[in-house]
All heavy atoms as a GROMACS GRO file, in nm:
protein
  468
    1MET      N    1   2.472  -1.409   0.670
    1MET     CA    2   2.385  -1.332   0.583
    1MET      C    3   2.470  -1.219   0.521
    1MET      O    4   2.535  -1.145   0.593
    1MET     CB    5   2.269  -1.274   0.664
    1MET     CG    6   2.170  -1.197   0.583
    1MET     SD    7   2.031  -1.123   0.675
    1MET     CE    8   1.957  -1.258   0.760
    2ASN      N    9   2.466  -1.207   0.388
    2ASN     CA   10   2.544  -1.101   0.325
    2ASN      C   11   2.472  -0.967   0.338
    2ASN      O   12   2.356  -0.960   0.380
    2ASN     CB   13   2.576  -1.135   0.179
    2ASN     CG   14   2.454  -1.137   0.090
    2ASN    OD1   15   2.359  -1.063   0.112
    2ASN    ND2   16   2.456  -1.221  -0.011
    3ALA      N   17   2.540  -0.858   0.303
    3ALA     CA   18   2.487  -0.722   0.322
    3ALA      C   19   2.359  -0.699   0.242
    3ALA      O   20   2.265  -0.635   0.291
    3ALA     CB   21   2.593  -0.620   0.285
    4ASP      N   22   2.352  -0.749   0.118
    4ASP     CA   23   2.232  -0.729   0.036
    4ASP      C   24   2.111  -0.799   0.095
    4ASP      O   25   2.001  -0.743   0.100
    4ASP     CB   26   2.255  -0.779  -0.107
    4ASP     CG   27   2.347  -0.688  -0.187
    4ASP    OD1   28   2.358  -0.568  -0.152
    4ASP    OD2   29   2.407  -0.737  -0.283
    5LEU      N   30   2.131  -0.922   0.142
    5LEU     CA   31   2.021  -0.996   0.202
    5LEU      C   32   1.977  -0.931   0.333
    5LEU      O   33   1.857  -0.923   0.362
    5LEU     CB   34   2.061  -1.142   0.225
    5LEU     CG   35   1.952  -1.233   0.281
    5LEU    CD1   36   1.828  -1.232   0.192
    5LEU    CD2   37   2.005  -1.375   0.296
    6ALA      N   38   2.071  -0.882   0.410
    6ALA     CA   39   2.038  -0.813   0.536
    6ALA      C   40   1.957  -0.686   0.508
    6ALA      O   41   1.858  -0.658   0.577
    6ALA     CB   42   2.165  -0.779   0.613
    7ARG      N   43   1.996  -0.610   0.405
    7ARG     CA   44   1.923  -0.488   0.370
    7ARG      C   45   1.782  -0.522   0.322
    7ARG      O   46   1.685  -0.460   0.363
    7ARG     CB   47   1.997  -0.410   0.259
    7ARG     CG   48   1.936  -0.272   0.233
    7ARG     CD   49   1.993  -0.209   0.107
    7ARG     NE   50   1.952  -0.279  -0.012
    7ARG     CZ   51   1.828  -0.272  -0.067
    7ARG    NH1   52   1.735  -0.200  -0.011
    7ARG    NH2   53   1.800  -0.338  -0.176
    8LEU      N   54   1.770  -0.623   0.236
    8LEU     CA   55   1.639  -0.663   0.186
    8LEU      C   56   1.549  -0.714   0.298
    8LEU      O   57   1.430  -0.681   0.304
    8LEU     CB   58   1.653  -0.769   0.078
    8LEU     CG   59   1.522  -0.820   0.017
    8LEU    CD1   60   1.442  -0.705  -0.045
    8LEU    CD2   61   1.547  -0.928  -0.085
    9THR      N   62   1.604  -0.790   0.390
    9THR     CA   63   1.527  -0.842   0.503
    9THR      C   64   1.477  -0.727   0.591
    9THR      O   65   1.361  -0.725   0.632
    9THR     CB   66   1.612  -0.941   0.586
    9THR    OG1   67   1.652  -1.047   0.500
    9THR    CG2   68   1.534  -0.996   0.703
   10ALA      N   69   1.563  -0.630   0.618
   10ALA     CA   70   1.523  -0.514   0.699
   10ALA      C   71   1.418  -0.430   0.625
   10ALA      O   72   1.321  -0.384   0.685
   10ALA     CB   73   1.645  -0.429   0.732
   11ALA      N   74   1.437  -0.412   0.494
   11ALA     CA   75   1.341  -0.335   0.415
   11ALA      C   76   1.204  -0.404   0.412
   11ALA      O   77   1.100  -0.340   0.425
   11ALA     CB   78   1.393  -0.314   0.273
   12GLN      N   79   1.204  -0.536   0.396
   12GLN     CA   80   1.078  -0.612   0.394
   12GLN      C   81   1.006  -0.602   0.528
   12GLN      O   82   0.885  -0.583   0.534
   12GLN     CB   83   1.103  -0.758   0.359
   12GLN     CG   84   0.976  -0.840   0.346
   12GLN     CD   85   0.892  -0.796   0.228
   12GLN    OE1   86   0.937  -0.803   0.114
   12GLN    NE2   87   0.770  -0.750   0.252
   13ALA      N   88   1.080  -0.612   0.637
   13ALA     CA   89   1.020  -0.601   0.770
   13ALA      C   90   0.957  -0.463   0.790
   13ALA      O   91   0.846  -0.451   0.844
   13ALA     CB   92   1.124  -0.629   0.877
   14LYS      N   93   1.025  -0.358   0.746
   14LYS     CA   94   0.972  -0.222   0.761
   14LYS      C   95   0.850  -0.203   0.672
   14LYS      O   96   0.751  -0.142   0.713
   14LYS     CB   97   1.080  -0.119   0.728
   14LYS     CG   98   1.038   0.022   0.754
   14LYS     CD   99   1.009   0.041   0.903
   14LYS     CE  100   0.979   0.185   0.936
   14LYS     NZ  101   0.961   0.206   1.080
   15ALA      N  102   0.854  -0.255   0.549
   15ALA     CA  103   0.739  -0.244   0.458
   15ALA      C  104   0.618  -0.313   0.518
   15ALA      O  105   0.506  -0.259   0.516
   15ALA     CB  106   0.774  -0.305   0.323
   16ASP      N  107   0.637  -0.431   0.574
   16ASP     CA  108   0.527  -0.503   0.638
   16ASP      C  109   0.471  -0.424   0.756
   16ASP      O  110   0.349  -0.417   0.776
   16ASP     CB  111   0.572  -0.641   0.685
   16ASP     CG  112   0.604  -0.736   0.570
   16ASP    OD1  113   0.560  -0.708   0.455
   16ASP    OD2  114   0.672  -0.836   0.594
   17GLU      N  115   0.558  -0.360   0.832
   17GLU     CA  116   0.517  -0.278   0.947
   17GLU      C  117   0.434  -0.158   0.901
   17GLU      O  118   0.331  -0.126   0.961
   17GLU     CB  119   0.641  -0.231   1.022
   17GLU     CG  120   0.615  -0.145   1.142
   17GLU     CD  121   0.744  -0.094   1.204
   17GLU    OE1  122   0.844  -0.168   1.206
   17GLU    OE2  123   0.744   0.022   1.249
   18VAL      N  124   0.479  -0.090   0.796
   18VAL     CA  125   0.407   0.028   0.745
   18VAL      C  126   0.268  -0.011   0.695
   18VAL      O  127   0.169   0.053   0.729
   18VAL     CB  128   0.489   0.096   0.633
   18VAL    CG1  129   0.406   0.199   0.559
   18VAL    CG2  130   0.613   0.160   0.691
   19ILE      N  131   0.259  -0.116   0.616
   19ILE     CA  132   0.130  -0.158   0.562
   19ILE      C  133   0.038  -0.206   0.674
   19ILE      O  134  -0.082  -0.174   0.675
   19ILE     CB  135   0.148  -0.266   0.454
   19ILE    CG1  136   0.214  -0.205   0.330
   19ILE    CG2  137   0.015  -0.330   0.416
   19ILE    CD1  138   0.137  -0.091   0.264
   20ALA      N  139   0.090  -0.277   0.772
   20ALA     CA  140   0.007  -0.323   0.884
   20ALA      C  141  -0.049  -0.204   0.962
   20ALA      O  142  -0.163  -0.209   1.009
   20ALA     CB  143   0.088  -0.413   0.976
   21ALA      N  144   0.027  -0.096   0.972
   21ALA     CA  145  -0.019   0.021   1.044
   21ALA      C  146  -0.124   0.100   0.967
   21ALA      O  147  -0.212   0.163   1.026
   21ALA     CB  148   0.100   0.112   1.077
   22LEU      N  149  -0.119   0.096   0.834
   22LEU     CA  150  -0.208   0.178   0.751
   22LEU      C  151  -0.327   0.104   0.692
   22LEU      O  152  -0.432   0.163   0.672
   22LEU     CB  153  -0.129   0.237   0.634
   22LEU     CG  154  -0.021   0.337   0.666
   22LEU    CD1  155   0.054   0.375   0.539
   22LEU    CD2  156  -0.078   0.460   0.732
   23ALA      N  157  -0.309  -0.020   0.660
   23ALA     CA  158  -0.409  -0.093   0.580
   23ALA      C  159  -0.542  -0.105   0.654
   23ALA      O  160  -0.547  -0.120   0.776
   23ALA     CB  161  -0.357  -0.231   0.544
   24GLU      N  162  -0.648  -0.098   0.577
   24GLU     CA  163  -0.785  -0.112   0.627
   24GLU      C  164  -0.855  -0.217   0.543
   24GLU      O  165  -0.818  -0.243   0.429
   24GLU     CB  166  -0.860   0.020   0.612
   24GLU     CG  167  -0.796   0.136   0.685
   24GLU     CD  168  -0.862   0.268   0.651
   24GLU    OE1  169  -0.952   0.273   0.565
   24GLU    OE2  170  -0.822   0.367   0.710
   25THR      N  171  -0.959  -0.274   0.600
   25THR     CA  172  -1.042  -0.367   0.524
   25THR      C  173  -1.131  -0.285   0.432
   25THR      O  174  -1.202  -0.196   0.480
   25THR     CB  175  -1.129  -0.451   0.619
   25THR    OG1  176  -1.042  -0.519   0.709
   25THR    CG2  177  -1.213  -0.549   0.542
   26PRO      N  178  -1.129  -0.310   0.302
   26PRO     CA  179  -1.216  -0.235   0.211
   26PRO      C  180  -1.362  -0.256   0.251
   26PRO      O  181  -1.409  -0.368   0.261
   26PRO     CB  182  -1.188  -0.297   0.074
   26PRO     CG  183  -1.054  -0.362   0.089
   26PRO     CD  184  -1.044  -0.405   0.233
   27ASP      N  185  -1.432  -0.146   0.278
   27ASP     CA  186  -1.570  -0.157   0.324
   27ASP      C  187  -1.667  -0.074   0.239
   27ASP      O  188  -1.763  -0.017   0.289
   27ASP     CB  189  -1.581  -0.119   0.471
   27ASP     CG  190  -1.537   0.024   0.498
   27ASP    OD1  191  -1.493   0.094   0.404
   27ASP    OD2  192  -1.546   0.067   0.615
   28GLY      N  193  -1.641  -0.067   0.111
   28GLY     CA  194  -1.735  -0.002   0.021
   28GLY      C  195  -1.705   0.142  -0.012
   28GLY      O  196  -1.766   0.198  -0.100
   29GLY      N  197  -1.615   0.206   0.061
   29GLY     CA  198  -1.582   0.344   0.029
   29GLY      C  199  -1.479   0.352  -0.081
   29GLY      O  200  -1.428   0.249  -0.126
   30PRO      N  201  -1.448   0.472  -0.125
   30PRO     CA  202  -1.341   0.487  -0.224
   30PRO      C  203  -1.210   0.435  -0.166
   30PRO      O  204  -1.183   0.453  -0.047
   30PRO     CB  205  -1.334   0.637  -0.249
   30PRO     CG  206  -1.456   0.695  -0.189
   30PRO     CD  207  -1.506   0.600  -0.086
   31LEU      N  208  -1.130   0.371  -0.248
   31LEU     CA  209  -1.006   0.310  -0.201
   31LEU      C  210  -0.884   0.375  -0.263
   31LEU      O  211  -0.886   0.417  -0.379
   31LEU     CB  212  -1.002   0.161  -0.237
   31LEU     CG  213  -1.102   0.070  -0.170
   31LEU    CD1  214  -1.092  -0.071  -0.229
   31LEU    CD2  215  -1.079   0.066  -0.021
   32LEU      N  216  -0.778   0.379  -0.187
   32LEU     CA  217  -0.645   0.411  -0.238
   32LEU      C  218  -0.559   0.288  -0.216
   32LEU      O  219  -0.564   0.226  -0.110
   32LEU     CB  220  -0.583   0.527  -0.159
   32LEU     CG  221  -0.647   0.663  -0.172
   32LEU    CD1  222  -0.578   0.761  -0.077
   32LEU    CD2  223  -0.636   0.713  -0.315
   33ARG      N  224  -0.482   0.252  -0.316
   33ARG     CA  225  -0.386   0.142  -0.300
   33ARG      C  226  -0.254   0.205  -0.255
   33ARG      O  227  -0.204   0.298  -0.317
   33ARG     CB  228  -0.365   0.065  -0.429
   33ARG     CG  229  -0.266  -0.049  -0.410
   33ARG     CD  230  -0.256  -0.139  -0.528
   33ARG     NE  231  -0.229  -0.064  -0.649
   33ARG     CZ  232  -0.235  -0.116  -0.770
   33ARG    NH1  233  -0.268  -0.241  -0.788
   33ARG    NH2  234  -0.208  -0.042  -0.875
   34VAL      N  235  -0.201   0.155  -0.145
   34VAL     CA  236  -0.076   0.204  -0.090
   34VAL      C  237   0.029   0.096  -0.110
   34VAL      O  238   0.009  -0.018  -0.069
   34VAL     CB  239  -0.091   0.235   0.062
   34VAL    CG1  240   0.039   0.282   0.121
   34VAL    CG2  241  -0.202   0.337   0.084
   35ALA      N  242   0.137   0.132  -0.176
   35ALA     CA  243   0.243   0.034  -0.202
   35ALA      C  244   0.374   0.086  -0.144
   35ALA      O  245   0.401   0.206  -0.145
   35ALA     CB  246   0.258   0.011  -0.351
   36VAL      N  247   0.454  -0.006  -0.093
   36VAL     CA  248   0.588   0.026  -0.046
   36VAL      C  249   0.684  -0.037  -0.145
   36VAL      O  250   0.682  -0.158  -0.167
   36VAL     CB  251   0.612  -0.029   0.096
   36VAL    CG1  252   0.753   0.001   0.141
   36VAL    CG2  253   0.510   0.028   0.194
   37THR      N  254   0.767   0.048  -0.206
   37THR     CA  255   0.862   0.003  -0.308
   37THR      C  256   1.003   0.035  -0.265
   37THR      O  257   1.031   0.145  -0.216
   37THR     CB  258   0.831   0.074  -0.442
   37THR    OG1  259   0.696   0.046  -0.478
   37THR    CG2  260   0.922   0.026  -0.553
   38ASP      N  261   1.092  -0.059  -0.282
   38ASP     CA  262   1.234  -0.039  -0.252
   38ASP      C  263   1.288   0.058  -0.358
   38ASP      O  264   1.289   0.027  -0.477
   38ASP     CB  265   1.306  -0.174  -0.258
   38ASP     CG  266   1.451  -0.164  -0.216
   38ASP    OD1  267   1.517  -0.063  -0.247
   38ASP    OD2  268   1.498  -0.261  -0.154
   39ALA      N  269   1.330   0.175  -0.314
   39ALA     CA  270   1.377   0.278  -0.407
   39ALA      C  271   1.504   0.235  -0.480
   39ALA      O  272   1.529   0.277  -0.593
   39ALA     CB  273   1.400   0.409  -0.333
   40GLU      N  274   1.583   0.151  -0.418
   40GLU     CA  275   1.709   0.110  -0.479
   40GLU      C  276   1.689   0.006  -0.589
   40GLU      O  277   1.753   0.011  -0.693
   40GLU     CB  278   1.803   0.054  -0.372
   40GLU     CG  279   1.943   0.027  -0.422
   40GLU     CD  280   2.038  -0.008  -0.310
   40GLU    OE1  281   2.037   0.061  -0.207
   40GLU    OE2  282   2.114  -0.106  -0.326
   41THR      N  283   1.596  -0.088  -0.566
   41THR     CA  284   1.577  -0.197  -0.662
   41THR      C  285   1.451  -0.184  -0.746
   41THR      O  286   1.436  -0.251  -0.847
   41THR     CB  287   1.571  -0.332  -0.590
   41THR    OG1  288   1.454  -0.335  -0.507
   41THR    CG2  289   1.694  -0.358  -0.507
   42GLY      N  290   1.357  -0.100  -0.700
   42GLY     CA  291   1.229  -0.087  -0.769
   42GLY      C  292   1.133  -0.201  -0.737
   42GLY      O  293   1.023  -0.207  -0.792
   43GLN      N  294   1.170  -0.290  -0.648
   43GLN     CA  295   1.085  -0.404  -0.612
   43GLN      C  296   0.976  -0.361  -0.515
   43GLN      O  297   1.002  -0.294  -0.415
   43GLN     CB  298   1.171  -0.513  -0.546
   43GLN     CG  299   1.092  -0.634  -0.503
   43GLN     CD  300   1.181  -0.739  -0.437
   43GLN    OE1  301   1.302  -0.722  -0.426
   43GLN    NE2  302   1.120  -0.846  -0.393
   44ARG      N  303   0.850  -0.399  -0.546
   44ARG     CA  304   0.740  -0.372  -0.455
   44ARG      C  305   0.748  -0.471  -0.341
   44ARG      O  306   0.747  -0.592  -0.361
   44ARG     CB  307   0.606  -0.382  -0.526
   44ARG     CG  308   0.490  -0.349  -0.434
   44ARG     CD  309   0.358  -0.346  -0.503
   44ARG     NE  310   0.358  -0.231  -0.594
   44ARG     CZ  311   0.267  -0.212  -0.686
   44ARG    NH1  312   0.169  -0.298  -0.703
   44ARG    NH2  313   0.272  -0.107  -0.763
   45LEU      N  314   0.752  -0.419  -0.219
   45LEU     CA  315   0.768  -0.503  -0.102
   45LEU      C  316   0.636  -0.534  -0.033
   45LEU      O  317   0.623  -0.638   0.030
   45LEU     CB  318   0.863  -0.437  -0.002
   45LEU     CG  319   1.005  -0.409  -0.055
   45LEU    CD1  320   1.084  -0.330   0.047
   45LEU    CD2  321   1.075  -0.538  -0.090
   46ALA      N  322   0.539  -0.444  -0.042
   46ALA     CA  323   0.411  -0.465   0.026
   46ALA      C  324   0.306  -0.374  -0.037
   46ALA      O  325   0.337  -0.269  -0.091
   46ALA     CB  326   0.423  -0.435   0.175
   47THR      N  327   0.180  -0.418  -0.030
   47THR     CA  328   0.068  -0.341  -0.082
   47THR      C  329  -0.049  -0.354   0.014
   47THR      O  330  -0.073  -0.461   0.069
   47THR     CB  331   0.024  -0.392  -0.220
   47THR    OG1  332   0.136  -0.387  -0.309
   47THR    CG2  333  -0.089  -0.310  -0.278
   48GLY      N  334  -0.121  -0.245   0.033
   48GLY     CA  335  -0.242  -0.246   0.116
   48GLY      C  336  -0.339  -0.143   0.064
   48GLY      O  337  -0.310  -0.071  -0.032
   49PHE      N  338  -0.456  -0.135   0.124
   49PHE     CA  339  -0.559  -0.041   0.082
   49PHE      C  340  -0.605   0.043   0.199
   49PHE      O  341  -0.609  -0.004   0.313
   49PHE     CB  342  -0.679  -0.117   0.024
   49PHE     CG  343  -0.648  -0.188  -0.103
   49PHE    CD1  344  -0.603  -0.319  -0.102
   49PHE    CD2  345  -0.660  -0.124  -0.225
   49PHE    CE1  346  -0.572  -0.385  -0.219
   49PHE    CE2  347  -0.629  -0.188  -0.343
   49PHE     CZ  348  -0.585  -0.320  -0.340
   50VAL      N  349  -0.639   0.168   0.172
   50VAL     CA  350  -0.700   0.256   0.270
   50VAL      C  351  -0.823   0.319   0.205
   50VAL      O  352  -0.828   0.336   0.083
   50VAL     CB  353  -0.605   0.366   0.321
   50VAL    CG1  354  -0.490   0.307   0.399
   50VAL    CG2  355  -0.553   0.452   0.209
   51THR      N  356  -0.922   0.350   0.285
   51THR     CA  357  -1.042   0.416   0.234
   51THR      C  358  -1.032   0.565   0.264
   51THR      O  359  -0.956   0.608   0.351
   51THR     CB  360  -1.169   0.359   0.299
   51THR    OG1  361  -1.161   0.375   0.440
   51THR    CG2  362  -1.188   0.213   0.265
   52TYR      N  363  -1.109   0.644   0.191
   52TYR     CA  364  -1.113   0.787   0.216
   52TYR      C  365  -1.252   0.838   0.185
   52TYR      O  366  -1.329   0.774   0.114
   52TYR     CB  367  -1.008   0.862   0.133
   52TYR     CG  368  -1.033   0.858  -0.016
   52TYR    CD1  369  -1.100   0.962  -0.079
   52TYR    CD2  370  -0.992   0.750  -0.093
   52TYR    CE1  371  -1.124   0.958  -0.215
   52TYR    CE2  372  -1.016   0.745  -0.228
   52TYR     CZ  373  -1.082   0.850  -0.289
   52TYR     OH  374  -1.106   0.845  -0.423
   53GLN      N  375  -1.285   0.951   0.240
   53GLN     CA  376  -1.413   1.016   0.216
   53GLN      C  377  -1.388   1.162   0.180
   53GLN      O  378  -1.299   1.226   0.234
   53GLN     CB  379  -1.501   1.011   0.342
   53GLN     CG  380  -1.538   0.871   0.386
   53GLN     CD  381  -1.623   0.798   0.282
   53GLN    OE1  382  -1.707   0.858   0.215
   53GLN    NE2  383  -1.599   0.669   0.267
   54VAL      N  384  -1.470   1.213   0.090
   54VAL     CA  385  -1.465   1.354   0.054
   54VAL      C  386  -1.604   1.409   0.082
   54VAL      O  387  -1.702   1.370   0.016
   54VAL     CB  388  -1.427   1.374  -0.095
   54VAL    CG1  389  -1.428   1.521  -0.129
   54VAL    CG2  390  -1.293   1.311  -0.123
   55ASP      N  391  -1.614   1.496   0.181
   55ASP     CA  392  -1.745   1.550   0.219
   55ASP      C  393  -1.806   1.630   0.105
   55ASP      O  394  -1.741   1.715   0.045
   55ASP     CB  395  -1.731   1.640   0.342
   55ASP     CG  396  -1.689   1.561   0.466
   55ASP    OD1  397  -1.719   1.440   0.471
   55ASP    OD2  398  -1.628   1.622   0.555
   56GLY      N  399  -1.931   1.599   0.073
   56GLY     CA  400  -2.006   1.672  -0.028
   56GLY      C  401  -1.976   1.636  -0.171
   56GLY      O  402  -2.038   1.688  -0.263
   57ALA      N  403  -1.881   1.549  -0.196
   57ALA     CA  404  -1.845   1.512  -0.333
   57ALA      C  405  -1.911   1.379  -0.368
   57ALA      O  406  -1.916   1.288  -0.287
   57ALA     CB  407  -1.694   1.500  -0.348
   58PRO      N  408  -1.965   1.369  -0.489
   58PRO     CA  409  -2.023   1.241  -0.528
   58PRO      C  410  -1.914   1.136  -0.549
   58PRO      O  411  -1.802   1.170  -0.585
   58PRO     CB  412  -2.093   1.273  -0.661
   58PRO     CG  413  -2.016   1.390  -0.714
   58PRO     CD  414  -1.970   1.468  -0.594
   59GLN      N  415  -1.949   1.012  -0.523
   59GLN     CA  416  -1.855   0.904  -0.549
   59GLN      C  417  -1.849   0.879  -0.698
   59GLN      O  418  -1.949   0.891  -0.770
   59GLN     CB  419  -1.896   0.777  -0.476
   59GLN     CG  420  -1.879   0.788  -0.326
   59GLN     CD  421  -1.895   0.653  -0.258
   59GLN    OE1  422  -1.902   0.551  -0.323
   59GLN    NE2  423  -1.900   0.655  -0.128
   60LEU      N  424  -1.733   0.844  -0.747
   60LEU     CA  425  -1.715   0.812  -0.888
   60LEU      C  426  -1.740   0.663  -0.910
   60LEU      O  427  -1.708   0.580  -0.824
   60LEU     CB  428  -1.574   0.847  -0.933
   60LEU     CG  429  -1.534   0.993  -0.917
   60LEU    CD1  430  -1.387   1.010  -0.956
   60LEU    CD2  431  -1.621   1.082  -1.003
   61ARG      N  432  -1.797   0.630  -1.023
   61ARG     CA  433  -1.818   0.490  -1.058
   61ARG      C  434  -1.760   0.462  -1.194
   61ARG      O  435  -1.770   0.545  -1.284
   61ARG     CB  436  -1.968   0.458  -1.063
   61ARG     CG  437  -2.028   0.436  -0.926
   61ARG     CD  438  -2.166   0.381  -0.938
   61ARG     NE  439  -2.259   0.493  -0.936
   61ARG     CZ  440  -2.384   0.487  -0.975
   61ARG    NH1  441  -2.433   0.376  -1.020
   61ARG    NH2  442  -2.460   0.591  -0.969
   62LEU      N  443  -1.702   0.346  -1.210
   62LEU     CA  444  -1.650   0.302  -1.339
   62LEU      C  445  -1.765   0.238  -1.415
   62LEU      O  446  -1.832   0.148  -1.364
   62LEU     CB  447  -1.536   0.202  -1.320
   62LEU     CG  448  -1.477   0.143  -1.448
   62LEU    CD1  449  -1.414   0.253  -1.532
   62LEU    CD2  450  -1.374   0.038  -1.412
   63VAL      N  451  -1.791   0.287  -1.533
   63VAL     CA  452  -1.900   0.235  -1.614
   63VAL      C  453  -1.840   0.183  -1.744
   63VAL      O  454  -1.774   0.257  -1.816
   63VAL     CB  455  -2.006   0.343  -1.642
   63VAL    CG1  456  -2.114   0.288  -1.731
   63VAL    CG2  457  -2.062   0.399  -1.514
   64ALA      N  458  -1.862   0.056  -1.773
   64ALA     CA  459  -1.815  -0.001  -1.899
   64ALA      C  460  -1.933  -0.012  -1.995
   64ALA      O  461  -2.042  -0.049  -1.956
   64ALA     CB  462  -1.755  -0.140  -1.873
   65SER      N  463  -1.910   0.027  -2.118
   65SER     CA  464  -2.019   0.016  -2.216
   65SER      C  465  -1.976  -0.064  -2.335
   65SER      O  466  -1.864  -0.094  -2.358
   65SER     CB  467  -2.061   0.156  -2.262
   65SER     OG  468  -1.953   0.226  -2.315
   0.00000   0.00000   0.00000
């Protein structure tokens, strides 16, 4: 395995670990998309979602007209 492939493999494994630790099943609350991007190549390695709540704030809705 060459050095570039070894670095990419290690980066992909870490990205998968980070997303697995953070990601939640979307359950109707407001969502944030969390992405892990390789800073050297700009390649997105993993994406997941987390929910959040803001006490006392109304939820925003997208309305198309």
